[in-house]
MARKETOR-964887 format. One record per residue: residue number from 0; residue in one letter; z, x, y of N, C-alpha, C in turn. Coordinates in pm, whole numbers, plus 50000, padded with zeros to 5 digits. Last residue first. Example, Ala and Ser with C-alpha at 12.3 -4.5 7.8 and 13.67 -1.06 7.14 Angstrom:
<atoms>
(1; s; (50708; 51285; 49775); (50714; 51367; 49894); (50787; 51290; 50003))
(0; a; (50780; 51319; 49431); (50780; 51230; 49550); (50780; 51320; 49670))
</atoms>
This chain:
<atoms>
(316; x; (51133; 48227; 49476); (51084; 48168; 49366); (51206; 48089; 49283))
(315; x; (51270; 48351; 49675); (51208; 48253; 49711); (51167; 48166; 49591))
(314; x; (51340; 48578; 49524); (51464; 48486; 49579); (51391; 48357; 49601))
(313; x; (51099; 48707; 49496); (51167; 48665; 49375); (51286; 48561; 49405))
(312; x; (51036; 48769; 49765); (50946; 48691; 49676); (51020; 48614; 49558))
(311; x; (51219; 48962; 49814); (51230; 48833; 49869); (51156; 48713; 49817))
(310; x; (51138; 49179; 49654); (51253; 49115; 49616); (51284; 48962; 49677))
(309; x; (50886; 49230; 49751); (50909; 49169; 49614); (51015; 49098; 49587))
(308; x; (50976; 49312; 50014); (50894; 49199; 49988); (50887; 49114; 49867))
(307; x; (51136; 49541; 49931); (51178; 49444; 49991); (51105; 49311; 49982))
(306; x; (50935; 49711; 49812); (51045; 49665; 49742); (51112; 49522; 49792))
(305; x; (50774; 49740; 50056); (50718; 49669; 49927); (50815; 49621; 49844))
(304; x; (50961; 49873; 50205); (50899; 49747; 50245); (50837; 49681; 50135))
(303; x; (50963; 50099; 50029); (51086; 50031; 50072); (51041; 49874; 50115))
(302; x; (50707; 50224; 50025); (50767; 50190; 49901); (50875; 50083; 49937))
(301; x; (50693; 50281; 50318); (50603; 50179; 50250); (50648; 50131; 50118))
(300; x; (50892; 50475; 50335); (50893; 50337; 50408); (50826; 50227; 50348))
(299; x; (50766; 50667; 50179); (50920; 50597; 50132); (50910; 50480; 50197))
(298; x; (50546; 50716; 50350); (50534; 50677; 50197); (50641; 50618; 50166))
(297; x; (50674; 50800; 50575); (50597; 50698; 50576); (50560; 50625; 50428))
(296; x; (50798; 51039; 50475); (50879; 50933; 50539); (50795; 50804; 50538))
(295; x; (50585; 51203; 50370); (50688; 51152; 50262); (50776; 51031; 50347))
(294; x; (50464; 51324; 50570); (50406; 51220; 50508); (50508; 51122; 50417))
(293; x; (50595; 51556; 50621); (50633; 51442; 50699); (50577; 51305; 50633))
(292; x; (50683; 51714; 50305); (50614; 51687; 50426); (50651; 51556; 50490))
(291; x; (50829; 51763; 50073); (50702; 51670; 50061); (50634; 51651; 50180))
(290; x; (51037; 51907; 50160); (50949; 51982; 50082); (50819; 51906; 50080))
(289; x; (51257; 51903; 50404); (51169; 51787; 50368); (51030; 51857; 50283))
(288; x; (51410; 52117; 50418); (51473; 51987; 50458); (51375; 51876; 50396))
(287; x; (51250; 52350; 50357); (51396; 52343; 50318); (51431; 52197; 50324))
(286; x; (51013; 52308; 50488); (51012; 52344; 50349); (51145; 52327; 50272))
(285; x; (51103; 52254; 50763); (51026; 52154; 50685); (51035; 52176; 50531))
(284; x; (51190; 52507; 50825); (51286; 52400; 50826); (51218; 52304; 50735))
(283; x; (50919; 52654; 50831); (51049; 52692; 50732); (51128; 52578; 50717))
(282; x; (50801; 52492; 51038); (50764; 52513; 50891); (50859; 52549; 50802))
(281; x; (50957; 52576; 51274); (50948; 52450; 51229); (50882; 52432; 51070))
(280; x; (50890; 52841; 51254); (51031; 52806; 51244); (51025; 52673; 51193))
(279; x; (50639; 52838; 51321); (50656; 52863; 51176); (50815; 52859; 51145))
(278; x; (50632; 52743; 51590); (50574; 52646; 51491); (50613; 52690; 51323))
(277; x; (50784; 52942; 51713); (50841; 52786; 51716); (50776; 52716; 51595))
(276; x; (50628; 53158; 51673); (50741; 53156; 51635); (50804; 53014; 51609))
(275; x; (50400; 53070; 51808); (50398; 53105; 51667); (50514; 53083; 51603))
(274; x; (50502; 53043; 52072); (50429; 52926; 52014); (50443; 52944; 51864))
(273; x; (50603; 53215; 52264); (50676; 53200; 52141); (50639; 53094; 52063))
(272; x; (50406; 53231; 52463); (50439; 53334; 52390); (50534; 53332; 52271))
(271; x; (50428; 52956; 52567); (50304; 53009; 52484); (50338; 53120; 52406))
(270; x; (50616; 52811; 52704); (50656; 52882; 52593); (50542; 52935; 52495))
(269; x; (50474; 52671; 52906); (50570; 52777; 52932); (50631; 52848; 52834))
(268; x; (50464; 52366; 52720); (50411; 52442; 52833); (50507; 52541; 52887))
(267; x; (50488; 52190; 52526); (50558; 52319; 52535); (50537; 52436; 52616))
(266; x; (50296; 52007; 52470); (50433; 51954; 52544); (50526; 52064; 52562))
(265; x; (50097; 52133; 52353); (50066; 52087; 52482); (50197; 52044; 52560))
(264; x; (50195; 52184; 52088); (50182; 52294; 52183); (50162; 52258; 52341))
(263; x; (50155; 51918; 51987); (50294; 51965; 52019); (50269; 52074; 52109))
(262; x; (49884; 51875; 51910); (49935; 51808; 52011); (50073; 51858; 52074))
(261; x; (49800; 52032; 51690); (49721; 52021; 51797); (49789; 51985; 51927))
(260; x; (50004; 52004; 51494); (49975; 52136; 51554); (49884; 52136; 51669))
(259; x; (50020; 51735; 51470); (50130; 51810; 51528); (50101; 51926; 51589))
(258; x; (49775; 51680; 51370); (49807; 51611; 51497); (49914; 51681; 51568))
(257; x; (49789; 51816; 51112); (49683; 51853; 51226); (49729; 51801; 51358))
(256; x; (50004; 51663; 51001); (50016; 51810; 51018); (49932; 51850; 51123))
(255; x; (49852; 51415; 50958); (49978; 51407; 51032); (49999; 51555; 51074))
(254; x; (49622; 51476; 50804); (49616; 51428; 50940); (49733; 51437; 51024))
(253; x; (49751; 51578; 50579); (49670; 51681; 50646); (49648; 51630; 50798))
(252; x; (49876; 51358; 50498); (49943; 51454; 50530); (49890; 51571; 50615))
(251; x; (49652; 51223; 50397); (49709; 51150; 50530); (49831; 51273; 50583))
(250; x; (49585; 51340; 50176); (49515; 51369; 50295); (49560; 51299; 50433))
(249; x; (49850; 51490; 49993); (49786; 51369; 50037); (49692; 51413; 50191))
(248; x; (50023; 51699; 49928); (49942; 51629; 49801); (49874; 51502; 49859))
(247; x; (50186; 51825; 50128); (50056; 51909; 50044); (49979; 51824; 49969))
(246; x; (50234; 51736; 50433); (50246; 51693; 50320); (50131; 51741; 50221))
(245; x; (50265; 51863; 50711); (50215; 51711; 50693); (50256; 51660; 50552))
(244; x; (50350; 52116; 50650); (50425; 52010; 50749); (50393; 51878; 50725))
(243; x; (50172; 52211; 50477); (50287; 52215; 50430); (50380; 52108; 50540))
(242; x; (49934; 52206; 50628); (49933; 52126; 50507); (50075; 52096; 50463))
(241; x; (49994; 52384; 50849); (49959; 52224; 50866); (49971; 52143; 50727))
(240; x; (50012; 52625; 50685); (50132; 52563; 50774); (50100; 52419; 50796))
(239; x; (49740; 52645; 50609); (49831; 52626; 50501); (49986; 52563; 50586))
(238; x; (49629; 52700; 50867); (49600; 52570; 50783); (49692; 52560; 50694))
(237; x; (49758; 52924; 50954); (49802; 52785; 51010); (49736; 52683; 50949))
(236; x; (49662; 53103; 50777); (49795; 53083; 50739); (49819; 52943; 50825))
(235; x; (49392; 53098; 50892); (49425; 53072; 50761); (49547; 53025; 50719))
(234; x; (49459; 53231; 51137); (49399; 53088; 51131); (49413; 53039; 50983))
(233; x; (49539; 53490; 51038); (49627; 53396; 51105); (49577; 53248; 51105))
(232; x; (49279; 53581; 50930); (49396; 53551; 50846); (49499; 53461; 50914))
(231; x; (49032; 53421; 51128); (49117; 53526; 51094); (49215; 53472; 50995))
(230; x; (48842; 53279; 51304); (48828; 53278; 51147); (48896; 53396; 51135))
(229; x; (48826; 53303; 51577); (48857; 53192; 51519); (48889; 53184; 51378))
(228; x; (48737; 53569; 51625); (48896; 53554; 51615); (48929; 53421; 51578))
(227; x; (48447; 53550; 51640); (48534; 53582; 51514); (48679; 53580; 51514))
(226; x; (48356; 53236; 51793); (48431; 53372; 51808); (48487; 53421; 51685))
(225; x; (48125; 53028; 51878); (48185; 53085; 51761); (48236; 53234; 51796))
(224; x; (48130; 52748; 52096); (48112; 52880; 52086); (48198; 52936; 51950))
(223; x; (48167; 52462; 52080); (48054; 52507; 52144); (48026; 52662; 52140))
(222; x; (48376; 52306; 51960); (48401; 52438; 52034); (48311; 52486; 52120))
(221; x; (48214; 52105; 51850); (48338; 52082; 51932); (48362; 52196; 52025))
(220; x; (48062; 52244; 51653); (47984; 52161; 51764); (48093; 52144; 51871))
(219; x; (48261; 52337; 51496); (48172; 52430; 51577); (48111; 52361; 51675))
(218; x; (48336; 52111; 51346); (48432; 52161; 51466); (48359; 52275; 51545))
(217; x; (48107; 52106; 51194); (48118; 52005; 51305); (48226; 52034; 51407))
(216; x; (48159; 52324; 51020); (48033; 52299; 51092); (48040; 52211; 51217))
(215; x; (48431; 52244; 50915); (48394; 52349; 50998); (48274; 52352; 51084))
(214; x; (48343; 52044; 50746); (48425; 52021; 50856); (48407; 52119; 50964))
(213; x; (48171; 52205; 50570); (48141; 52091; 50626); (48204; 52058; 50749))
(212; x; (48377; 52429; 50463); (48237; 52437; 50533); (48182; 52325; 50615))
(211; x; (48614; 52259; 50373); (48618; 52355; 50483); (48473; 52396; 50549))
(210; x; (48460; 52132; 50173); (48537; 52055; 50279); (48539; 52143; 50385))
(209; x; (48377; 52356; 50018); (48270; 52250; 50060); (48328; 52183; 50194))
(208; x; (48607; 52472; 49920); (48527; 52550; 50016); (48416; 52447; 50079))
(207; x; (48715; 52265; 49775); (48790; 52301; 49885); (48699; 52373; 49985))
(206; x; (48531; 52278; 49575); (48540; 52157; 49653); (48599; 52197; 49791))
(205; x; (48567; 52531; 49463); (48435; 52493; 49532); (48451; 52368; 49605))
(204; x; (48814; 52510; 49355); (48783; 52606; 49475); (48674; 52578; 49543))
(203; x; (48766; 52337; 49169); (48860; 52292; 49253); (48829; 52374; 49386))
(202; x; (48592; 52449; 49004); (48542; 52336; 49081); (48637; 52306; 49196))
(201; x; (48734; 52657; 48875); (48637; 52685; 48969); (48580; 52573; 49054))
(200; x; (48924; 52473; 48753); (48974; 52570; 48857); (48854; 52598; 48932))
(199; x; (48750; 52333; 48579); (48863; 52274; 48663); (48893; 52369; 48793))
(198; x; (48652; 52548; 48389); (48543; 52442; 48498); (48637; 52377; 48604))
(197; x; (48873; 52639; 48282); (48786; 52735; 48371); (48704; 52633; 48447))
(196; x; (49001; 52423; 48131); (49078; 52501; 48245); (48975; 52573; 48345))
(195; x; (48910; 52128; 48064); (48841; 52272; 48055); (48890; 52338; 48166))
(194; x; (49112; 51924; 47861); (49084; 51959; 48001); (49020; 52102; 47986))
(193; x; (49218; 51814; 47635); (49072; 51805; 47656); (49022; 51875; 47781))
(192; x; (49488; 51811; 47604); (49434; 51685; 47624); (49273; 51667; 47637))
(191; x; (49527; 52092; 47587); (49530; 52007; 47424); (49480; 51854; 47462))
(190; x; (49493; 52145; 47838); (49388; 52205; 47759); (49402; 52113; 47639))
(189; x; (49742; 52044; 47930); (49630; 51983; 47982); (49498; 52042; 47899))
(188; x; (49926; 52179; 47787); (49936; 52032; 47765); (49797; 51994; 47813))
(187; x; (49903; 52444; 47889); (49866; 52424; 47763); (49865; 52272; 47720))
(186; x; (49948; 52433; 48168); (49807; 52449; 48122); (49796; 52435; 47985))
(185; x; (50125; 52202; 48341); (50126; 52293; 48220); (49988; 52313; 48149))
(184; x; (50091; 52122; 48614); (50214; 52111; 48535); (50217; 52201; 48422))
(183; x; (49821; 52171; 48669); (49910; 52239; 48745); (50054; 52228; 48677))
(182; x; (49700; 52004; 48480); (49675; 52150; 48460); (49780; 52224; 48552))
(181; x; (49761; 51762; 48583); (49802; 51781; 48468); (49790; 51950; 48441))
(180; x; (49616; 51770; 48836); (49763; 51773; 48836); (49829; 51815; 48681))
(179; x; (49361; 51772; 48713); (49399; 51894; 48790); (49555; 51900; 48803))
(178; x; (49349; 51537; 48608); (49347; 51642; 48513); (49381; 51769; 48603))
(177; x; (49358; 51385; 48861); (49473; 51359; 48747); (49462; 51487; 48653))
(176; x; (49117; 51455; 48977); (49251; 51500; 49036); (49351; 51489; 48920))
(175; x; (48922; 51344; 48766); (48929; 51483; 48799); (49056; 51532; 48870))
(174; x; (48991; 51078; 48804); (49017; 51137; 48672); (49029; 51302; 48688))
(173; x; (49105; 51048; 49135); (49007; 51024; 49025); (49078; 51096; 48888))
(172; x; (49259; 51094; 49352); (49303; 50976; 49256); (49202; 50957; 49155))
(171; x; (49112; 51311; 49463); (49252; 51331; 49421); (49288; 51220; 49340))
(170; x; (48882; 51200; 49536); (48900; 51282; 49429); (49036; 51306; 49372))
(169; x; (48964; 51027; 49747); (48893; 50963; 49616); (48912; 51078; 49480))
(168; x; (49008; 51225; 49933); (49116; 51120; 49868); (49076; 51060; 49752))
(167; x; (48767; 51346; 49958); (48876; 51427; 49913); (48986; 51326; 49852))
(166; x; (48645; 51126; 50092); (48596; 51193; 49969); (48704; 51280; 49881))
(165; x; (48785; 51105; 50298); (48775; 50987; 50230); (48739; 51049; 50080))
(164; x; (48761; 51346; 50447); (48885; 51282; 50421); (48875; 51176; 50303))
(163; x; (48482; 51326; 50486); (48537; 51449; 50410); (48664; 51404; 50348))
(162; x; (48443; 51112; 50640); (48367; 51122; 50516); (48426; 51222; 50424))
(161; x; (48583; 51207; 50873); (48623; 51068; 50801); (48559; 51058; 50644))
(160; x; (48451; 51390; 50959); (48567; 51424; 50920); (48622; 51308; 50820))
(159; x; (48203; 51275; 51035); (48205; 51381; 50941); (48333; 51401; 50879))
(158; x; (48308; 51111; 51225); (48227; 51051; 51123); (48227; 51156; 51011))
(157; x; (48409; 51290; 51420); (48510; 51211; 51363); (48441; 51144; 51233))
(156; x; (48163; 51438; 51493); (48289; 51504; 51427); (48389; 51410; 51356))
(155; x; (48008; 51230; 51608); (47983; 51308; 51497); (48084; 51365; 51420))
(154; x; (48179; 51142; 51804); (48144; 51048; 51711); (48095; 51108; 51596))
(153; x; (48215; 51383; 51972); (48337; 51314; 51916); (48293; 51205; 51790))
(152; x; (47941; 51423; 52057); (48007; 51509; 51974); (48134; 51446; 51911))
(151; x; (47920; 51182; 52215); (47834; 51202; 52094); (47898; 51301; 52009))
(150; x; (48131; 51227; 52412); (48115; 51110; 52327); (48025; 51134; 52207))
(149; x; (48031; 51458; 52550); (48159; 51454; 52461); (48171; 51347; 52367))
(148; x; (47669; 51522; 52480); (47782; 51467; 52556); (47901; 51459; 52471))
(147; x; (47468; 51610; 52323); (47561; 51706; 52366); (47668; 51653; 52471))
(146; x; (47214; 51555; 52167); (47333; 51489; 52163); (47448; 51599; 52193))
(145; x; (46882; 51502; 52268); (47005; 51602; 52273); (47133; 51537; 52266))
(144; x; (46621; 51365; 52087); (46729; 51335; 52203); (46824; 51444; 52175))
(143; x; (46428; 51395; 51895); (46399; 51464; 52022); (46500; 51415; 52136))
(142; x; (46581; 51311; 51665); (46456; 51245; 51706); (46418; 51278; 51859))
(141; x; (46840; 51487; 51775); (46808; 51380; 51673); (46686; 51303; 51752))
(140; x; (47008; 51791; 51832); (46900; 51719; 51861); (46868; 51612; 51746))
(139; x; (47292; 51960; 51935); (47226; 51886; 51823); (47127; 51809; 51883))
(138; x; (47274; 52295; 52104); (47311; 52154; 52075); (47237; 52074; 51984))
(137; x; (47429; 52594; 51932); (47332; 52520; 51995); (47354; 52381; 51992))
(136; x; (47705; 52797; 52030); (47636; 52693; 51919); (47536; 52606; 52003))
(135; x; (47691; 53134; 52070); (47684; 53010; 52119); (47630; 52929; 52022))
(134; x; (47879; 53377; 51897); (47741; 53318; 51905); (47777; 53172; 51967))
(133; x; (48035; 53723; 51930); (48015; 53594; 51878); (47879; 53525; 51919))
(132; x; (48126; 53978; 51985); (48098; 53895; 52091); (48094; 53744; 52049))
(131; x; (48138; 54124; 51736); (48257; 54079; 51796); (48256; 53987; 51918))
(130; x; (47836; 53976; 51610); (47933; 54076; 51608); (48063; 54022; 51673))
(129; x; (47631; 53817; 51563); (47675; 53837; 51728); (47793; 53935; 51736))
(128; x; (47519; 53797; 51345); (47637; 53684; 51368); (47706; 53730; 51522))
(127; x; (47355; 54005; 51336); (47299; 53870; 51313); (47413; 53765; 51367))
(126; x; (47505; 54229; 51319); (47422; 54209; 51435); (47385; 54055; 51444))
(125; x; (47821; 54253; 51180); (47671; 54216; 51166); (47630; 54174; 51306))
(124; x; (48093; 54283; 51207); (47996; 54414; 51210); (47848; 54384; 51181))
(123; x; (48235; 54056; 51199); (48228; 54134; 51313); (48124; 54241; 51316))
(122; x; (48170; 53952; 50960); (48129; 53876; 51088); (48130; 53960; 51200))
(121; x; (48298; 54120; 50796); (48142; 54114; 50802); (48095; 54041; 50908))
(120; x; (48555; 54080; 50853); (48511; 54232; 50872); (48363; 54208; 50882))
(119; x; (48572; 53806; 50738); (48591; 53840; 50880); (48548; 53986; 50938))
(118; x; (48528; 53857; 50470); (48438; 53780; 50549); (48461; 53814; 50695))
(117; x; (48738; 54045; 50398); (48610; 54090; 50394); (48510; 53997; 50486))
(116; x; (48973; 53871; 50452); (48926; 54004; 50533); (48816; 54040; 50526))
(115; x; (48921; 53679; 50248); (48919; 53639; 50392); (48896; 53768; 50484))
(114; x; (48942; 53847; 50011); (48817; 53783; 50054); (48811; 53749; 50194))
(113; x; (49219; 53901; 50046); (49120; 54020; 50061); (48989; 53960; 50088))
(112; x; (49331; 53639; 50010); (49366; 53709; 50119); (49244; 53839; 50156))
(111; x; (49233; 53604; 49730); (49178; 53515; 49836); (49206; 53593; 49982))
(110; x; (49396; 53786; 49620); (49249; 53808; 49622); (49189; 53739; 49721))
(109; x; (49660; 53673; 49679); (49622; 53833; 49735); (49454; 53851; 49718))
(108; x; (49658; 53449; 49538); (49674; 53457; 49685); (49602; 53579; 49741))
(107; x; (49653; 53542; 49291); (49536; 53488; 49334); (49546; 53467; 49480))
(106; x; (49890; 53653; 49278); (49769; 53751; 49234); (49658; 53669; 49306))
(105; x; (50085; 53453; 49320); (50048; 53547; 49417); (49933; 53657; 49408))
(104; x; (49925; 53224; 49093); (50023; 53254; 49187); (49991; 53354; 49304))
(103; x; (49670; 53377; 48879); (49756; 53277; 48917); (49846; 53320; 49030))
(102; x; (49365; 53473; 48724); (49476; 53509; 48824); (49548; 53356; 48858))
(101; x; (49153; 53436; 48569); (49271; 53488; 48503); (49380; 53516; 48589))
(100; x; (48953; 53364; 48756); (48985; 53277; 48644); (49127; 53307; 48581))
(99; x; (48828; 53473; 48947); (48959; 53464; 48959); (49019; 53382; 48843))
(98; x; (48566; 53435; 48958); (48593; 53587; 48925); (48764; 53590; 48917))
(97; x; (48537; 53182; 48971); (48504; 53235; 48847); (48553; 53380; 48844))
(96; x; (48620; 53136; 49273); (48708; 53090; 49148); (48663; 53154; 49013))
(95; x; (48394; 53289; 49365); (48534; 53348; 49379); (48624; 53281; 49272))
(94; x; (48183; 53104; 49292); (48198; 53224; 49249); (48337; 53297; 49259))
(93; x; (48280; 52863; 49438); (48283; 52869; 49286); (48277; 53012; 49233))
(92; x; (48260; 52962; 49709); (48394; 52933; 49647); (48394; 52930; 49491))
(91; x; (47985; 52988; 49694); (48078; 53118; 49731); (48204; 53080; 49671))
(90; x; (47919; 52717; 49687); (47861; 52815; 49593); (47973; 52954; 49596))
(89; x; (48029; 52626; 49918); (48083; 52569; 49790); (48032; 52680; 49691))
(88; x; (47879; 52760; 50110); (48026; 52754; 50103); (48080; 52749; 49964))
(87; x; (47656; 52620; 50070); (47646; 52743; 50039); (47816; 52807; 50027))
(86; x; (47720; 52349; 50132); (47697; 52385; 50015); (47705; 52529; 49961))
(85; x; (47751; 52411; 50419); (47857; 52369; 50342); (47853; 52383; 50179))
(84; x; (47490; 52466; 50479); (47593; 52574; 50480); (47718; 52542; 50420))
(83; x; (47390; 52214; 50431); (47321; 52323; 50364); (47438; 52451; 50355))
(82; x; (47535; 52050; 50640); (47547; 52031; 50488); (47503; 52141; 50400))
(81; x; (47434; 52196; 50865); (47564; 52199; 50811); (47596; 52154; 50680))
(80; x; (47159; 52165; 50876); (47209; 52295; 50837); (47357; 52289; 50798))
(79; x; (47128; 51912; 50965); (47080; 51955; 50836); (47130; 52077; 50757))
(78; x; (47225; 51919; 51202); (47272; 51797; 51113); (47216; 51829; 50977))
(77; x; (47083; 52136; 51323); (47219; 52137; 51296); (47274; 52046; 51202))
(76; x; (46745; 52192; 51181); (46838; 52123; 51275); (46992; 52136; 51222))
(75; x; (46621; 52523; 51125); (46674; 52392; 51048); (46768; 52343; 51150))
(74; x; (46501; 52754; 51222); (46479; 52622; 51250); (46513; 52498; 51216))
(73; x; (46570; 52978; 51111); (46483; 52905; 51037); (46451; 52785; 51098))
(72; x; (46755; 53108; 51321); (46662; 53185; 51269); (46532; 53111; 51169))
(71; x; (46907; 52894; 51426); (46858; 53000; 51517); (46761; 53080; 51455))
(70; x; (46976; 52729; 51224); (46894; 52674; 51318); (46833; 52779; 51422))
(69; x; (47104; 52916; 51053); (47014; 52829; 51002); (46913; 52774; 51101))
(68; x; (47324; 52988; 51220); (47225; 53074; 51193); (47092; 53028; 51136))
(67; x; (47468; 52758; 51240); (47412; 52804; 51350); (47287; 52903; 51323))
(66; x; (47543; 52713; 50958); (47484; 52634; 51022); (47400; 52677; 51149))
(65; x; (47706; 52976; 50910); (47577; 52941; 50847); (47489; 52827; 50900))
(64; x; (47907; 52956; 51092); (47800; 53058; 51123); (47686; 53013; 51036))
(63; x; (48039; 52727; 50951); (48008; 52733; 51103); (47897; 52834; 51128))
(62; x; (48039; 52786; 50677); (47997; 52669; 50732); (47956; 52677; 50876))
(61; x; (48184; 53042; 50704); (48056; 53039; 50641); (47996; 52911; 50678))
(60; x; (48425; 52957; 50833); (48342; 53068; 50905); (48196; 53043; 50839))
(59; x; (48541; 52807; 50635); (48510; 52747; 50763); (48405; 52832; 50842))
(58; x; (48581; 53017; 50453); (48501; 52905; 50406); (48452; 52825; 50540))
(57; x; (48780; 53139; 50595); (48660; 53214; 50549); (48556; 53117; 50505))
(56; x; (48997; 52971; 50578); (48927; 53010; 50701); (48788; 53064; 50698))
(55; x; (49066; 52966; 50329); (49002; 52836; 50382); (48932; 52882; 50498))
(54; x; (49210; 53174; 50189); (49068; 53196; 50218); (48986; 53076; 50302))
(53; x; (49441; 53177; 50042); (49453; 53226; 50205); (49314; 53228; 50259))
(52; x; (49562; 52972; 49797); (49442; 53008; 49841); (49484; 53034; 49992))
(51; x; (49710; 52883; 49486); (49728; 52927; 49632); (49599; 52991; 49690))
(50; x; (49671; 52579; 49306); (49628; 52707; 49332); (49638; 52746; 49483))
(49; x; (49745; 52317; 49256); (49842; 52426; 49244); (49800; 52571; 49257))
(48; x; (49572; 52086; 49265); (49553; 52188; 49152); (49659; 52293; 49141))
(47; x; (49714; 51978; 49481); (49685; 51897; 49374); (49677; 51999; 49242))
(46; x; (49776; 52169; 49692); (49878; 52060; 49658); (49834; 51987; 49528))
(45; x; (49562; 52327; 49664); (49689; 52388; 49649); (49789; 52273; 49604))
(44; x; (49315; 52169; 49672); (49313; 52300; 49592); (49477; 52340; 49566))
(43; x; (49365; 51968; 49847); (49304; 51945; 49718); (49326; 52059; 49624))
(42; x; (49446; 52094; 50073); (49536; 51993; 50000); (49505; 51990; 49870))
(41; x; (49216; 52239; 50138); (49322; 52302; 50096); (49440; 52206; 50024))
(40; x; (49076; 52003; 50227); (49025; 52070; 50118); (49126; 52169; 50059))
(39; x; (49244; 51934; 50437); (49207; 51829; 50325); (49172; 51922; 50200))
(38; x; (49178; 52097; 50636); (49299; 52122; 50560); (49290; 52031; 50412))
(37; x; (48948; 52000; 50741); (48949; 52127; 50672); (49057; 52143; 50596))
(36; x; (49023; 51748; 50831); (48918; 51747; 50712); (48923; 51878; 50644))
(35; x; (49201; 51825; 51016); (49262; 51752; 50905); (49161; 51760; 50777))
(34; x; (49018; 51942; 51209); (49113; 52004; 51148); (49180; 51954; 51007))
(33; x; (48871; 51708; 51263); (48802; 51817; 51183); (48901; 51910; 51145))
(32; x; (49081; 51561; 51384); (48998; 51502; 51275); (48940; 51616; 51197))
(31; x; (49171; 51732; 51598); (49260; 51668; 51507); (49205; 51637; 51366))
(30; x; (48955; 51718; 51750); (48986; 51844; 51701); (49073; 51818; 51578))
(29; x; (48935; 51449; 51821); (48838; 51504; 51752); (48865; 51629; 51683))
(28; x; (49165; 51446; 51991); (49162; 51378; 51880); (49058; 51409; 51793))
(27; x; (49064; 51651; 52182); (49192; 51674; 52105); (49197; 51584; 51985))
(26; x; (48892; 51483; 52315); (48855; 51601; 52268); (48950; 51659; 52146))
(25; x; (49034; 51263; 52402); (48934; 51232; 52308); (48903; 51381; 52251))
(24; x; (49178; 51407; 52601); (49248; 51345; 52472); (49153; 51328; 52374))
(23; x; (48984; 51458; 52777); (49083; 51574; 52707); (49126; 51527; 52586))
(22; x; (48895; 51211; 52866); (48803; 51320; 52803); (48875; 51430; 52710))
(21; x; (49131; 50948; 52766); (49052; 51045; 52861); (48967; 51136; 52790))
(20; x; (49115; 50663; 52578); (49154; 50803; 52601); (49077; 50849; 52693))
(19; x; (49007; 50427; 52528); (49129; 50409; 52603); (49180; 50558; 52619))
(18; x; (48750; 50429; 52408); (48765; 50317; 52518); (48910; 50338; 52607))
(17; x; (48778; 50626; 52219); (48675; 50644; 52307); (48685; 50550; 52429))
(16; x; (48995; 50520; 52067); (49012; 50621; 52132); (48901; 50658; 52246))
(15; x; (48929; 50329; 51888); (48967; 50287; 52009); (48971; 50403; 52109))
(14; x; (48853; 50459; 51652); (48764; 50383; 51715); (48812; 50339; 51842))
(13; x; (49071; 50630; 51573); (48927; 50689; 51595); (48837; 50595; 51682))
(12; x; (49255; 50421; 51547); (49294; 50527; 51651); (49148; 50583; 51693))
(11; x; (49144; 50274; 51327); (49182; 50215; 51446); (49195; 50309; 51551))
(10; x; (49154; 50487; 51128); (49021; 50435; 51165); (49047; 50348; 51299))
(9; x; (49435; 50511; 51104); (49347; 50619; 51142); (49217; 50577; 51195))
(8; x; (49510; 50268; 51021); (49565; 50305; 51141); (49478; 50423; 51183))
(7; x; (49373; 50216; 50773); (49351; 50145; 50885); (49383; 50185; 51014))
(6; x; (49503; 50434; 50643); (49353; 50425; 50652); (49307; 50346; 50774))
(5; x; (49754; 50347; 50614); (49722; 50457; 50686); (49588; 50468; 50708))
(4; x; (49713; 50101; 50462); (49764; 50097; 50591); (49720; 50225; 50671))
(3; x; (49673; 50246; 50207); (49570; 50150; 50274); (49589; 50143; 50420))
(2; x; (49888; 50392; 50182); (49774; 50454; 50187); (49664; 50363; 50234))
(1; x; (50086; 50183; 50129); (50103; 50279; 50242); (49978; 50326; 50260))
(0; x; (49992; 50101; 49877); (50015; 49997; 49987); (49999; 50096; 50113))
</atoms>
């Protein structure tokens, strides 16, 4: 019940924002949407499959730079280039998963950390990516019309994010998601039930990579410029922090966490130098006090209201 109400709430906010919010707030809501979509891939990989990855920022970079380079050098429109670049990110994610089949826990985390570093180093040192200077993101054109207004970019970003979030949510609640949860709990038990450990792990990493690449491509449209410093290990850790604060096993947690990390710094003006410390102190407190994330408050409230409604119904009967 809570899940359905949450979808209604998010869609209502997204639909009403263009009419009620100013340009700055509209931009931030769009950033929340694309960030949540990026983190949803990590939710699927770490929260559902139980695989620790510090490479999500690398897949965002592949999706962002890939889409821009496809337009600049091959003339492929951005709206086509973004899905293509996301597919490339998925293939890279699958290959990384295949190479890490025998790794778990902190060993897998270290390999993905190294991969993140390799991608960042490559971006900085290639002329085609603009090196340390970066690249300007070209405008989207559709049927000869340039879609570069704040409203057009917002609609594209939120639509793409909604598709990503809904797809990940469906996967979490599918047979595929249930098998991944079983694999996370016990490899032996899951394999005895017919789960293919190798296939599940590689596809989980590929799915996370596609989500990051696809949402990252649309976030590039919002940012209008690609700077290598947007795709660092620090950014990857922030994605993990967003997932932990919101809730590791739900796309709704990704949305809540993204909203906090986007909007809260705006209320702490004058404390910019301490922002990272404040946010990560908050993450530490959340891990200790509320390990299931802020989404657990709303899901618990939904279960309580459902229980009260059913009890009231029995009394009336």
